[in-house]
N, C-alpha and C positions, 0 to 999 in steps of 0.2 A: 797461813792460807790453807784452805780446805777446797779440794776439787773432786767432784763426783760426776758420774755420767750414767744416764739411763738411754735405753733405746726405746723409741716411740714408733708406733705404726697406727695407720688410719686416723691421723690427728689433721684437724684444720690449722694449719700452720699460722696463717694471717689472724686467726681469732686468738689463738694461743699467744702469739707475740704481743698483740693488742692487750690482751688481759694482763700479761706480765708487766708490760710498761704502766698500766693503770695501777696495778698492785704496788709497784715501786713508788709511785706517787702517793699512794695511800699510806705506805710506810714512812713517808717523809724523805725519801731518797730522791736525789736529782740525777736525772739522766744525763750522764757526761760524754757518752759516745754511742752512736748507733750506726750500724752498717748492715747492708745486705746486698748480696750477689746472689746469682743463680745457685740455689741450693746452700746458701750460707747466711745466717742472720747472727749478729752480734750486738748485744746491749750491755753497756757498763753504767751502773749507777753508784752513787756515793752519798754519804750523809756524814757531816761533821765539818769542823774548822779547827781554829787554834784552841778554843775552849774544849772542844770535844777530844782533841789529842791530850789534854791534861786530865779530863775527866774519864777518858777511855771509852768514849762513846762513838767512835768512828765506825762507819760500817761501809765496806766495799762489796759489790756485788756484780757478778758477770754471768750472762746467760749467752751460751753459744749453741746454736743449732746448725747441723749440717746434715745433708742427705737429699734424697729425691724418691720419687715413686712411692710416697706414703710410708717410707722407712727412714727414720731420723735418728741421730745421736743428738741428745741434749746434755750439755755440760753446764753444771752449776758451779761457779768458783766463788767463794767468799774469802775476803782478805782483810788485812789491816789488823787482825787479831793479836798477833805478836806485839805489834806496836801499841795497840790498845792497852794491853796488859802491862807491857814494860813501863811506859811513861808513868802511869799512875802509881805503879808499885814501887818505882825508884823514887818518886817524890815522896810517898807515904813512908817508905822505908828509911828516909832521912829522919823522920821523927820516931818511927819505931819499927823494928823488923816484923813484929806480928802484924801490925797494921798493914804494912806493905804486902805481906802474904795474903791478908785477908782480902784487901783490895784486888790483888791479882787473881784470887780464886773467885771473887764475886764477879769480875769481868769475864773471866773464862767461862763461868755459867751463863752470863748473859749473852756471850757469843754463840754458845752450844744452843741455847733456847732459839736465837734468832735464826740460826741454820734450820734447826729441827722444825720450828714454825713455818719457815719458808717451803721446805720439802713437803710438809703436810698440806699447805695451801696448794702447792704445785700439783701434787697427786690428785687432790680433790678436784682441782680444775680439769685436769687431763681426763679423769673419770667423767665429769660433767659433759665432756666433749665426745664421750663414747669412743675414746682412743684407748690404746693398750700402751702400758707403760712396764718396763722392767724394774727390778729392784736396784736402787742406787748402788754403784760400786765405785770405790776410790779409783782415781786415775793414777797408773803406774809409771814410773819414771823409765821402766824396763821397755816401753813401747818405741823407744828411739828419740831422737832429737830433730828439731825444725832445721831445715836446710839454711834458713835465713838468720833467725835470732838463737838457734842452738839450745832452746828450752825444751823441756821434755814434751813429747806428743802422746795422746792417747792412741790406743791400738788401732791400727788401720785408718788413722786420721787422713782426711783429704785435705784439710786445712789446719794451720797452725792456730790453736785457740788463744795464743799470746800475741802474735803479730798479724794474723789472718792470712799469711802466705800460703799458695797451694803447695802440696807436698807431692 
């Protein structure tokens, strides 16, 4: 799982959220959860099934935006990569260790490209809305943990990105 956060200002949140959802559909992702409250938007999307678990092509993406007054934190979380890499690697390694390593390496590269392409799309979209975006930074576990689910929080989080509970 990879999680990064950017700071946004002067952004049309409703337009950005709508465009993100449309992009998920264009990528073949199914929106499996959507939630919004005052100053909080969460969208989770998934692509894959039983065969995808075997071939290593599962994709999980979550977008979380929190904030107000034209200042927002946008968190992008991509997951299932470890599971994506492990299952095909284990299956292939039953035949040959070298093939298993090659399959794991190929899937790690595909996961990296998916994340990179998504960030590039998101940066371009935000610039097209004449908004300001900071450089993505990894979310640190040193920011504390959620009061409810006890998972790591991003620095100065007002909501938990995992369970959505206020902090």
